[in-house]
C-alpha positions as CSV (number, residue, x, y, z in Angstrom):
1,M,36.4,1.5,2.8
2,P,34.8,4.4,3.1
3,Y,31.5,2.9,4.9
4,R,33.1,0.8,6.8
5,K,31.6,2.2,9.8
6,L,27.2,1.5,8.4
7,S,27.2,-1.9,9.2
8,K,24.2,-4.4,7.5
9,S,22.7,-5.1,10.3
10,T,22.0,-0.9,11.2
11,V,20.6,-1.2,7.4
12,D,18.1,-3.5,7.9
13,E,16.7,-2.1,11.1
14,L,17.1,1.4,9.0
15,L,14.7,0.3,6.4
16,R,12.7,-1.8,8.4
17,V,11.6,1.1,10.5
18,M,11.1,3.1,7.3
19,A,8.4,0.4,6.0
20,K,6.1,0.0,8.8
21,Q,5.9,3.7,8.9
22,Q,5.1,3.7,5.1
23,I,2.5,0.7,5.8
24,D,1.3,2.4,9.0
25,R,1.2,6.0,7.2
26,S,-3.1,5.9,6.7
27,T,-3.8,2.6,8.7
28,P,-4.4,4.6,12.5
29,S,-5.9,7.8,11.7
30,L,-8.8,5.8,8.8
31,T,-9.4,3.4,11.7
32,I,-9.9,6.3,14.1
33,L,-12.1,7.7,11.5
34,D,-14.6,4.2,11.2
35,Q,-14.6,3.5,15.1
36,M,-15.9,7.2,15.4
37,L,-18.2,7.0,11.9
38,T,-18.9,3.5,13.4
39,A,-20.1,5.1,16.8
40,Y,-22.0,8.0,15.0
41,V,-24.3,5.0,12.5
42,G,-24.3,3.2,16.1
43,D,-26.6,6.9,17.1
44,M,-28.3,6.7,13.8
45,A,-28.8,3.5,13.9
46,A,-30.7,3.5,16.9
47,V,-33.2,6.4,16.0
48,P,-35.5,4.2,13.9
49,P,-36.6,1.3,16.4
50,S,-37.0,4.5,18.9
51,L,-39.6,6.6,16.2
52,L,-41.5,2.7,15.4
53,A,-41.6,2.3,19.3
54,Y,-43.2,5.0,20.1
55,Q,-45.3,4.9,17.2
56,E,-46.6,1.5,18.6
57,A,-46.5,2.9,22.2
58,T,-49.3,5.9,20.2
59,S,-51.3,3.3,18.5
60,K,-52.0,1.6,21.8
61,M,-53.4,3.9,23.9
62,A,-55.5,5.5,21.0
63,E,-57.0,2.4,20.5
64,L,-57.2,1.9,24.6
65,E,-59.0,5.2,24.5
66,D,-61.7,3.7,22.5
67,V,-62.0,1.2,24.4
68,K,-62.4,3.7,27.6
69,N,-64.7,5.4,25.8
70,S,-66.4,3.2,24.5
71,F,-67.1,1.6,28.2
72,G,-67.6,5.5,29.9
73,G,-70.5,5.9,28.1
74,N,-71.9,2.7,29.0
75,H,-74.2,1.4,31.8
76,Y,-75.4,-1.6,33.3
77,N,-79.0,-2.8,33.3
78,N,-80.3,-4.2,35.7
79,N,-83.1,-5.9,34.1
80,N,-79.8,-7.8,32.4
81,H,-77.5,-7.8,34.8
82,N,-78.1,-11.2,35.4
83,N,-77.1,-12.6,32.0
84,G,-74.7,-10.1,31.4
85,M,-75.9,-8.3,28.9
86,M,-76.1,-4.4,28.6
87,T,-78.6,-2.0,26.4
88,T,-77.0,0.1,24.3
89,S,-76.0,3.6,24.8
90,T,-73.7,6.3,22.9
91,N,-70.4,8.2,24.4
92,K,-70.2,11.6,24.4
93,K,-68.7,11.3,21.2
94,G,-71.4,9.6,19.8
95,S,-70.1,6.0,19.2
96,S,-72.5,3.0,20.2
97,L,-72.1,0.0,20.9
98,P,-74.7,-2.5,19.0
99,Q,-77.1,-4.3,21.2
100,N,-76.4,-8.5,22.2
101,Q,-72.4,-6.6,23.2
102,T,-71.1,-9.1,25.7
103,T,-69.8,-7.1,28.6
104,D,-69.2,-10.1,31.0
105,N,-66.4,-10.5,33.3
106,S,-64.4,-12.6,30.5
107,F,-64.5,-10.0,27.6
108,F,-63.8,-6.7,30.2
109,K,-61.3,-9.4,31.7
110,E,-58.7,-9.1,28.4
111,S,-59.2,-6.4,27.4
112,Y,-57.6,-5.2,30.6
113,K,-55.4,-8.0,30.5
114,A,-53.8,-6.7,27.2
115,F,-53.8,-2.9,28.4
116,M,-52.0,-4.0,31.4
117,N,-49.4,-5.6,29.4
118,L,-48.6,-2.9,27.2
119,V,-48.0,-0.4,30.0
120,E,-46.2,-2.8,32.0
121,V,-43.6,-3.6,28.8
122,K,-44.0,0.4,28.5
123,K,-43.0,1.0,31.9
124,G,-39.8,-1.5,32.4
125,H,-39.4,-2.1,35.8
126,S,-41.0,0.5,37.1
127,N,-42.0,1.1,40.8
128,R,-45.8,2.4,39.0
129,T,-46.3,-1.4,37.2
130,V,-49.7,-2.6,38.3
131,A,-50.1,-7.1,39.4
132,T,-52.6,-8.1,36.5
133,A,-52.9,-10.9,38.1
134,S,-53.9,-10.1,41.1
135,W,-56.4,-7.7,39.5
136,T,-58.3,-9.9,37.4
137,S,-58.3,-12.6,40.0
138,S,-60.6,-11.1,41.9
139,V,-62.1,-9.0,39.0
140,D,-65.6,-11.2,39.2
141,E,-65.9,-9.8,42.8
142,T,-64.5,-5.9,42.1
143,P,-67.8,-3.3,41.7
144,F,-67.8,-2.3,38.2
145,S,-67.0,1.5,39.3
146,T,-64.2,0.7,41.1
147,Q,-62.8,-1.6,38.5
148,Q,-63.8,1.7,36.3
149,Q,-62.2,3.6,38.0
150,H,-58.6,1.2,38.3
151,R,-58.7,1.5,34.6
152,Q,-58.8,5.3,34.1
153,Q,-56.0,5.6,36.8
154,Q,-54.1,3.3,35.0
155,L,-55.1,4.4,31.5
156,K,-53.4,8.1,32.3
157,A,-50.1,6.8,34.2
158,F,-49.9,4.7,30.6
159,E,-50.0,8.4,29.0
160,E,-48.8,10.4,31.3
161,R,-45.4,7.6,30.3
162,V,-46.5,8.0,26.7
163,Q,-45.3,11.6,26.7
164,A,-42.7,11.4,29.2
165,N,-40.7,9.8,26.7
166,E,-42.2,11.6,23.7
167,R,-40.5,14.5,25.4
168,L,-37.3,12.4,25.7
169,L,-36.9,11.1,22.5
170,R,-37.5,14.4,21.3
171,A,-35.0,15.8,23.3
172,S,-32.2,13.4,22.4
173,L,-33.3,13.7,18.9
174,T,-33.0,17.2,19.4
175,A,-29.4,16.6,20.7
176,L,-27.9,14.2,18.6
177,C,-28.8,16.3,15.5
178,R,-27.7,20.1,17.0
179,A,-24.6,18.4,18.6
180,T,-23.7,17.5,14.9
181,P,-21.5,19.7,13.6
182,V,-19.3,19.8,17.1
183,R,-19.2,15.6,16.2
184,A,-18.2,16.1,13.0
185,A,-15.4,18.9,13.4
186,R,-13.9,16.7,16.3
187,M,-14.1,13.6,13.8
188,A,-12.3,15.9,11.1
189,H,-9.6,16.9,13.4
190,K,-8.9,13.6,15.3
191,Y,-8.9,12.0,11.7
192,L,-6.3,15.0,10.5
193,N,-4.6,14.7,14.2
194,G,-3.8,11.0,13.2
195,E,-2.5,11.6,9.9
196,A,0.2,14.8,11.3
197,C,0.8,12.3,13.5
198,Q,1.8,9.7,10.8
199,A,3.3,12.2,8.9
200,T,5.6,13.1,11.4
201,L,6.8,9.7,12.0
202,V,7.8,9.3,8.2
203,S,9.5,12.9,8.5
204,S,11.4,11.0,12.2
205,A,12.0,7.7,10.1
206,A,13.6,9.4,7.0
207,I,15.8,11.8,9.0
208,S,17.2,9.4,10.8
209,L,17.6,6.9,7.3
210,R,19.6,10.1,5.5
211,T,21.9,10.7,9.1
212,K,23.0,6.8,9.5
213,V,23.5,6.1,6.3
214,N,26.2,9.6,5.1
215,V,28.4,8.0,8.0
216,A,31.4,8.5,5.0
217,D,33.6,11.8,5.1
218,P,32.5,13.2,1.2
219,V,35.9,14.8,0.6
220,T,37.2,11.3,1.0
221,I,34.2,10.1,-1.4
222,C,34.9,12.9,-3.9
223,N,38.8,11.7,-3.7
224,L,38.0,8.1,-3.7
225,K,35.8,8.3,-7.2
226,R,38.4,10.5,-8.5
227,K,41.3,8.4,-8.3
228,H,39.0,5.5,-9.6
229,Q,38.4,7.5,-12.8
230,E,42.0,7.9,-13.2
231,A,42.2,3.6,-12.3
232,Q,39.2,3.1,-14.8
233,K,41.4,4.4,-17.9
234,E,44.2,3.5,-17.3
235,D,42.5,-0.5,-17.1
236,D,40.7,0.3,-20.6
237,K,43.7,0.8,-22.1
238,V,45.0,-2.4,-20.8
239,E,41.5,-4.2,-21.4
240,L,41.6,-3.2,-25.8
241,E,45.5,-4.7,-25.6
242,L,44.9,-7.6,-23.7
243,V,41.4,-8.5,-25.9
244,Q,43.8,-8.3,-29.0
245,R,46.6,-10.3,-28.0
246,I,44.2,-12.7,-27.2
247,V,42.5,-13.6,-30.4
248,A,46.2,-12.7,-32.2
249,I,47.6,-15.2,-30.5
250,G,46.7,-18.5,-32.5
251,N,46.9,-16.3,-35.8
252,N,50.5,-15.1,-35.6
253,R,52.4,-17.5,-36.3
254,K,56.6,-16.6,-36.6
255,F,57.5,-19.1,-38.9
256,Q,54.0,-19.4,-41.7
257,Q,52.3,-16.7,-43.1
258,P,49.8,-14.3,-41.4
259,I,46.2,-14.8,-42.1
260,S,44.5,-12.4,-43.6
261,T,42.6,-9.9,-41.2
262,E,39.9,-9.3,-44.4
263,S,36.1,-10.2,-43.5
264,I,34.8,-12.9,-46.0
265,I,32.4,-15.0,-45.4
266,E,32.0,-17.9,-47.7
267,V,29.0,-19.4,-48.4
268,D,29.2,-23.3,-48.4
269,N,25.6,-25.0,-49.5
270,G,23.9,-22.7,-47.4
271,V,26.0,-22.1,-44.6
272,E,28.1,-19.1,-43.5
273,H,31.4,-20.5,-42.5
274,H,32.9,-17.0,-41.4
275,S,36.4,-16.2,-41.0
276,T,39.2,-15.6,-38.9
277,G,39.3,-12.6,-40.2
278,L,36.4,-11.9,-39.6
279,L,36.0,-13.5,-36.1
280,R,38.6,-11.4,-34.4
281,D,37.3,-8.1,-35.5
282,K,33.6,-8.7,-33.9
283,A,35.0,-9.8,-30.7
284,I,37.8,-6.3,-30.9
285,M,34.1,-4.6,-31.5
286,L,32.5,-6.2,-28.5
287,A,35.3,-5.9,-26.4
288,R,34.8,-2.4,-27.0
289,S,32.0,-1.2,-26.7
290,R,31.2,-3.0,-23.8
291,V,34.7,-2.1,-21.8
292,G,35.0,-3.2,-17.9
293,R,31.7,-4.9,-18.9
294,W,32.2,-8.3,-19.7
295,D,28.9,-10.3,-20.0
296,S,28.3,-13.7,-21.8
297,K,28.7,-12.1,-25.6
298,V,31.8,-10.7,-25.4
299,A,32.9,-13.8,-24.0
300,L,32.0,-16.6,-26.3
301,S,32.8,-13.9,-28.9
302,I,36.8,-13.8,-28.6
303,M,36.8,-17.6,-27.5
304,E,35.2,-18.4,-30.9
305,A,37.8,-15.9,-32.6
306,I,40.8,-18.2,-30.6
307,G,39.0,-21.6,-31.7
308,I,37.4,-22.7,-28.3
309,E,34.7,-24.8,-29.1
310,D,33.5,-26.0,-25.9
311,A,32.9,-22.8,-24.1
312,E,31.6,-25.2,-20.8
313,V,33.9,-23.9,-17.5
314,Q,33.3,-27.2,-15.4
315,V,33.5,-26.7,-11.3
316,E,36.0,-28.3,-10.8
317,E,38.6,-25.8,-12.9
318,T,37.1,-22.6,-10.7
319,T,38.3,-21.2,-7.3
320,R,36.1,-21.1,-4.7
321,D,36.0,-17.1,-4.3
322,L,35.5,-17.2,-8.4
323,R,32.1,-19.0,-7.4
324,L,31.0,-16.6,-4.5
325,V,31.2,-13.9,-6.5
326,R,29.2,-15.6,-9.3
327,R,26.5,-16.1,-6.8
328,H,26.9,-12.9,-5.4
329,A,26.4,-11.6,-8.9
330,I,23.4,-13.0,-9.6
331,G,21.6,-12.6,-6.5
332,L,22.5,-9.0,-7.1
333,R,20.6,-9.3,-11.1
334,E,17.7,-10.9,-9.1
335,N,16.9,-8.0,-6.8
336,V,18.1,-5.3,-9.2
337,S,15.2,-6.5,-11.1
338,R,12.7,-7.0,-8.6
339,C,13.3,-3.8,-7.8
340,V,12.7,-2.4,-11.5
341,E,9.6,-4.6,-11.5
342,A,8.2,-3.3,-7.9
343,I,9.0,0.2,-9.4
344,A,6.7,-0.4,-12.7
345,I,3.6,-1.9,-10.2
346,L,4.2,1.2,-8.4
347,R,3.4,3.8,-10.9
348,S,0.6,1.5,-12.8
349,T,-0.9,1.3,-9.4
350,I,-0.6,5.4,-8.8
351,F,-1.2,6.4,-12.6
352,T,-3.4,3.7,-13.8
353,G,-4.8,1.6,-11.1
354,D,-4.0,-1.4,-12.7
355,V,-1.4,-4.0,-10.9
356,C,1.0,-5.9,-13.8
357,G,3.5,-8.8,-12.7
358,D,3.0,-11.3,-10.3
359,A,1.6,-9.2,-7.4
360,T,-1.3,-9.3,-5.1
361,P,-4.8,-10.1,-6.8
362,R,-6.1,-7.3,-5.6
363,S,-10.2,-7.7,-4.7
364,E,-13.1,-7.8,-8.5
365,N,-14.9,-5.1,-6.7
366,L,-12.8,-2.3,-6.5
367,P,-11.8,0.0,-9.5
368,R,-8.9,0.2,-11.0
369,Q,-8.6,3.7,-10.8
370,P,-5.8,6.2,-10.4
371,I,-4.9,6.6,-6.6
372,Q,-6.2,10.2,-7.1
373,Q,-9.6,9.4,-8.0
374,S,-10.4,6.9,-5.0
375,R,-8.5,10.0,-3.1
376,R,-10.9,12.5,-4.7
377,E,-14.0,10.0,-4.8
378,H,-13.3,9.4,0.0
379,V,-12.4,13.5,0.5
380,D,-16.3,13.9,-1.1
381,R,-18.2,11.4,1.2
382,L,-16.3,12.1,3.4
383,K,-16.8,16.0,3.0
384,T,-20.7,15.6,2.6
385,V,-21.2,13.4,6.1
386,L,-19.1,15.6,8.0
387,S,-20.9,18.7,6.6
388,G,-23.8,17.7,8.6
389,C,-27.1,19.0,5.7
390,Y,-29.4,17.4,3.5
391,V,-27.8,15.9,0.0
392,D,-29.6,15.1,-3.0
393,P,-27.9,11.4,-3.1
394,Q,-28.8,11.8,-7.2
395,N,-27.7,14.8,-7.7
396,P,-24.8,14.8,-5.1
397,V,-22.9,18.1,-3.9
398,G,-19.5,19.0,-3.8
399,R,-18.8,15.4,-6.4
400,N,-17.2,16.5,-9.8
401,L,-19.4,19.3,-10.2
402,S,-18.6,22.9,-11.3
403,S,-18.8,25.7,-8.9
404,Q,-21.9,26.7,-10.0
405,Q,-23.8,23.7,-9.8
406,Q,-22.5,22.9,-6.1
407,H,-24.2,26.5,-5.3
408,Q,-27.2,25.0,-6.2
409,R,-28.2,23.6,-3.1
410,P,-31.7,22.3,-2.9
411,L,-34.7,25.2,-2.7
412,R,-36.4,25.4,1.5
413,S,-39.8,24.6,-0.1
414,T,-38.7,21.5,-1.4
415,L,-37.8,20.5,2.0
416,P,-40.8,21.2,4.4
417,S,-38.8,19.9,7.4
418,M,-35.9,22.5,7.0
419,S,-37.7,24.8,8.2
420,V,-39.0,22.9,11.6
421,L,-35.2,21.9,12.0
422,Q,-34.1,25.1,12.1
423,Q,-37.3,26.3,15.4
424,S,-35.1,23.7,17.0
425,G,-31.7,24.8,16.6
426,I,-30.0,22.4,14.1
427,V,-27.6,23.6,11.7
428,T,-28.6,22.5,8.5
429,D,-26.5,25.4,6.0
430,D,-23.0,24.0,6.6
431,P,-21.5,26.7,8.5
432,A,-17.9,25.3,8.1
433,G,-18.6,24.8,4.9
434,W,-17.1,21.2,4.2
435,L,-19.0,20.9,0.9
436,T,-19.1,24.5,-0.4
437,G,-16.4,26.7,1.3
438,K,-17.9,30.2,0.5
439,K,-20.1,31.6,3.1
440,K,-17.7,30.8,6.4
441,G,-15.9,28.5,6.9
442,K,-12.9,26.3,4.2
443,C,-13.2,23.4,6.4
444,G,-13.5,20.8,2.5
445,Q,-11.2,22.6,0.8
446,A,-8.8,22.7,3.1
447,L,-9.0,19.2,3.1
448,W,-9.0,18.5,-0.6
449,L,-5.8,21.0,-0.4
450,Y,-4.2,18.4,2.1
451,M,-5.1,15.3,-0.4
452,Q,-3.9,16.7,-3.6
453,S,-0.3,17.2,-1.6
454,R,0.1,13.7,-1.0
455,D,2.1,12.3,-3.3
456,V,2.6,15.5,-5.4
457,D,6.5,14.2,-7.0
458,I,5.3,10.7,-7.1
459,L,6.2,11.1,-11.0
460,G,9.6,12.2,-10.7
461,F,11.1,10.9,-7.5
462,L,9.7,6.8,-9.6
463,E,11.9,8.5,-12.4
464,K,14.6,9.2,-10.1
465,I,14.5,5.6,-8.6
466,D,14.6,4.5,-12.1
467,K,17.8,5.8,-13.3
468,M,19.8,5.2,-10.3
469,M,18.4,1.1,-10.7
470,E,19.7,1.2,-14.1
471,D,23.2,2.9,-12.9
472,Y,23.2,0.1,-10.6
473,K,23.4,-2.6,-13.0
474,D,26.6,-1.2,-14.5
475,R,28.4,-2.2,-10.9
476,V,26.4,-5.6,-11.4
477,E,28.2,-5.6,-15.2
478,A,31.2,-4.7,-13.6
479,I,31.0,-8.3,-10.7
480,E,29.8,-10.1,-13.8
481,S,32.3,-9.2,-15.7
482,Y,35.3,-10.2,-13.3
483,V,33.6,-13.7,-13.9
484,Y,33.4,-13.6,-17.4
485,M,37.5,-12.3,-17.5
486,Q,38.5,-15.7,-15.4
487,C,36.4,-18.2,-17.1
488,L,37.9,-16.6,-20.4
489,G,41.4,-17.5,-18.5
490,I,40.5,-20.0,-17.7
491,Q,39.1,-22.0,-20.8
492,L,42.4,-19.4,-22.8
493,E,45.2,-21.8,-20.3
494,K,43.1,-24.8,-21.1
495,H,42.9,-24.4,-25.1
496,F,46.1,-24.0,-25.4
497,S,47.3,-26.2,-23.1
498,K,45.7,-28.7,-24.6
499,Q,47.0,-27.6,-28.1
500,R,50.8,-28.0,-26.9
501,A,49.5,-31.3,-25.4
502,E,48.4,-33.2,-28.9
503,A,51.6,-31.6,-30.2
504,L,53.6,-33.1,-28.4
505,A,51.5,-36.2,-28.4
506,A,51.7,-36.0,-32.3
507,F,55.3,-35.3,-32.6
508,E,56.4,-38.4,-30.3
509,K,54.5,-40.4,-32.4
510,K,55.9,-38.9,-35.2
511,T,59.7,-39.6,-33.9
512,D,58.8,-43.2,-32.9
513,I,57.7,-44.2,-36.7
514,N,61.0,-43.1,-37.7
515,T,62.6,-44.8,-36.0
516,A,61.0,-48.0,-37.2
517,I,61.2,-46.5,-40.6
518,N,65.1,-46.3,-39.8
519,I,65.1,-49.8,-38.2
520,A,63.3,-51.3,-41.0
521,Q,65.5,-49.1,-43.9
522,K,69.2,-51.5,-41.9
523,K,67.2,-54.4,-42.0
524,R,66.0,-54.3,-45.8
525,L,62.4,-54.8,-45.4
526,P,60.7,-52.5,-47.4
527,L,57.3,-53.8,-47.3
528,L,57.3,-52.3,-43.6
529,V,59.2,-48.9,-44.6
530,Q,56.2,-48.6,-46.9
531,E,53.2,-49.1,-44.5
532,L,55.3,-47.3,-42.1
533,E,55.4,-44.4,-44.6
534,A,51.8,-44.0,-45.5
535,K,51.1,-44.3,-41.8
536,L,53.2,-41.6,-41.4
537,A,52.1,-39.6,-43.4
538,R,48.3,-40.5,-42.0
539,V,48.3,-40.2,-38.6
540,T,51.0,-37.5,-38.4
541,P,50.5,-34.8,-41.2
542,N,52.3,-31.4,-41.2
543,V,53.8,-31.6,-37.9
544,T,56.7,-30.7,-37.2
545,H,59.1,-29.8,-33.8
546,T,58.6,-26.6,-35.2
547,G,55.3,-26.7,-34.4
548,V,55.2,-28.3,-31.3
549,K,57.8,-24.9,-30.3
550,E,54.9,-22.9,-31.4
551,A,52.1,-24.5,-29.1
552,K,54.7,-24.2,-26.2
553,E,55.0,-20.6,-26.3
554,Q,51.7,-20.2,-27.0
555,H,50.8,-22.5,-24.1
556,L,53.4,-19.9,-22.1
557,V,51.6,-16.8,-23.2
558,S,48.4,-18.2,-22.5
559,K,49.1,-18.9,-19.1
560,T,50.9,-15.3,-18.9
561,L,47.2,-13.3,-20.4
562,K,45.5,-15.3,-18.1
563,T,47.6,-13.9,-15.3
564,Q,47.7,-10.7,-16.2
565,L,43.2,-10.7,-17.4
566,G,42.5,-12.1,-13.7
567,E,44.7,-8.3,-12.6
568,L,42.6,-6.5,-14.0
569,A,39.8,-7.8,-13.6
570,L,40.4,-7.7,-9.8
571,R,41.2,-5.3,-9.8
572,R,37.9,-3.7,-11.2
573,F,36.4,-5.9,-8.3
574,Q,38.4,-4.2,-5.7
575,R,37.2,-0.8,-6.6
576,A,33.5,-1.3,-7.3
577,R,34.0,-2.9,-4.3
578,E,35.2,-0.2,-2.1
579,T,31.9,2.2,-3.6
580,S,29.9,-0.7,-2.8
581,M,27.9,0.9,-1.2
582,D,27.9,4.7,-2.7
583,R,25.1,3.7,-5.0
584,I,22.7,1.9,-2.2
585,V,23.6,5.1,0.1
586,H,22.0,7.7,-3.1
587,I,19.4,5.7,-3.1
588,L,18.4,5.5,0.0
589,T,19.1,9.4,0.2
590,A,17.5,10.3,-2.5
591,W,14.5,7.8,-0.8
592,S,15.0,9.8,2.6
593,N,14.4,13.3,0.7
594,Y,11.7,12.6,-1.6
595,E,9.6,11.8,2.5
596,E,11.1,14.2,4.1
597,V,10.1,17.1,1.9
598,T,6.7,15.7,1.0
599,A,6.3,14.8,5.0
600,S,6.7,18.2,5.1
601,K,4.4,19.8,2.9
602,E,1.7,17.6,4.1
603,L,1.8,18.7,7.3
604,K,2.3,21.9,6.2
605,A,-1.2,21.6,4.3
606,L,-2.6,19.4,7.5
607,T,-1.9,22.4,10.1
608,R,-4.2,24.7,7.4
609,A,-6.7,21.6,8.0
610,M,-6.6,22.1,11.7
611,D,-6.9,25.7,12.8
612,E,-9.5,25.8,9.9
613,V,-11.4,23.3,11.5
614,E,-11.1,25.1,14.6
615,R,-12.0,28.5,13.1
616,S,-15.0,26.6,11.9
617,L,-15.9,26.1,15.5
618,K,-17.2,29.9,16.1
619,Y,-19.8,29.8,13.5
620,I,-21.3,26.5,15.3
621,N,-22.7,26.2,19.3
622,V,-20.3,24.2,20.5
623,S,-22.8,23.8,23.3
624,A,-25.2,22.4,21.2
625,D,-24.3,18.7,22.2
626,G,-25.8,18.8,25.1
627,I,-23.5,16.7,28.0
628,S,-20.1,17.4,29.2
629,H,-17.1,17.3,26.7
630,Q,-14.9,14.7,29.7
631,Q,-17.7,12.6,29.0
632,I,-16.5,12.0,25.1
633,G,-14.7,8.5,24.5
634,G,-11.4,8.5,22.4
635,S,-13.5,6.6,19.4
636,G,-15.8,9.5,19.2
637,S,-19.1,8.4,21.0
638,M,-21.1,11.0,22.1
639,S,-23.9,10.1,25.3
640,M,-27.0,11.3,24.7
641,S,-28.2,11.6,28.4
642,T,-29.6,14.9,29.5
643,G,-29.0,15.0,32.9
644,G,-25.4,15.4,34.9
645,G,-23.9,17.9,32.0
646,A,-25.2,20.9,31.9
647,S,-23.6,22.2,34.9
648,T,-19.8,21.5,33.5
649,K,-21.1,22.1,29.9
650,N,-21.6,26.3,30.5
651,A,-18.0,25.5,32.6
652,N,-16.1,24.1,29.8
653,H,-17.7,25.9,26.9
654,N,-16.1,29.5,29.2
655,N,-12.7,27.4,29.9
656,S,-12.4,26.4,25.6
657,S,-13.9,30.5,25.2
658,R,-11.0,31.7,26.4
659,K,-8.1,29.9,24.1
660,R,-8.2,29.7,20.4
661,P,-11.5,28.7,18.9
662,G,-11.9,24.9,19.3
663,R,-8.5,24.2,20.7
664,G,-9.4,22.9,23.9
665,L,-13.0,21.0,22.0
666,L,-11.0,19.3,19.7
667,S,-8.4,18.1,22.2
668,E,-10.1,16.5,24.4
669,V,-11.4,13.8,21.9
């Protein structure tokens, strides 16, 4: 056998590796992208709470400023000091307090306590925290001028803290927005790099599968196929001759007139009775149409032409090898049917989005659409995120729009905040070209070209595999033909053996009756003779010694035909066994070649996309992130701290500028 060196365990291991690489084709890169986008969203999610806290702090500061102005313009009336009343006065801003306003220690203590609580919340664990309890405990004993001076100092410290936090918040937000293009480039490069790694692994697995399954010598395979074709032609002739001899074994008799072979159909009370000649012609026609590929119809038609009524073969009548081959044929038939069904499911899923058959149920929330449409939507959303520019949710740019509509970006007059962002050094015009691809970079176009290269020839590949599966069914039918031929031989020999036994028993019974008649005649018993003659005519009609001899000859011929039919079936089975791995190797080779070619195209598209991302960095301020490039984590998270990164930032920028634009920066992630 040419594939004797190829073991089943080797093929299983190769297929397991290939299937694993196919399953993990997009998962690692999407996981990396998910982690980086999650970190990006986490940084964005920290902005609203910070702005709300800043707004609350400014509101509290304004309230405390009003309290300070109110108390700053008042003075104590010495006449009413003992009863805790204050006179009405006007502050610098013209505000006044109503008369009868109580300014006792309890009112002032509560105001100051609220102020100090706000200061402590904003300062945290700062060293400038003032202990409120100690002051409030002695507020009654502290002179009013000292209290006012102390309160003004605390208010000033609070204002300075709010202003410092404002500057820090502004710097952090500016750094976050300015770093968006660089961060988007890192995410895109990391995602494309992950896709390239997985495509390389798929290509390696395909090459390994192709090289390890093709272990046979091509010359040997060609010679073996030529030899099998010649033997197949000879066996086809032998098979048709055997079928003709089998259907004629019970119809041609030496001492009787041959039965007419004309096709006659007799109709008796609406029931069709086919003549023996018609059944014989039908059997020969079916055998000629399916030579070498017998099925149940061919075997049953031959049995009907012979006159076999019971076509069921008992288990004890078969051999162990026949039962093993039958079980093997049933398993092959089921596996081929599952493969054909899987191809239909793949074709339906890829091109229509509908899953047919008993497959895993999909979520109702997922749209039923072609996979290419899902990839387009994924790319459109990803390009929108990576562009870092404003996109109107009601009219998204780059999603199923014409080129003229894609260039109709929002006017700057409708976006008043754009000028403020540009003054702060924040890029809003998509320099990498994720959406338009007409100004500077063309990253979006390169990314979409890569997505278009995915499974570009999948339809032709599925059709090719489908044809190979149909061709593989011929091998399964050849194995099933071995089973049907053996069963036909068993039934043939059993049928004529039964006829021979019945003919012999009837002839022996006839002989016994004739002997009894002769004895009764000698003893002159006419009544007994008449009774025995009637019994002889009723029990054994048309029973002759010639019929017994013909039954014996038919039985011997059936045994010979059974042997020859078994030898023919065994020869066909041996040829199918010798080339059993040939069709499997062809299917695996076609699959590995497709994956190898597809992976090569994908790698070329990924290389162009990564080069485009790297070239786009010359339109981006790579030092705008404001951090050290060595602090960038693998998940894409960014530190928003402004300290400690300025010194290493310029050094990294200078080192990366000596290389290819963006190569050192993007390889750090």
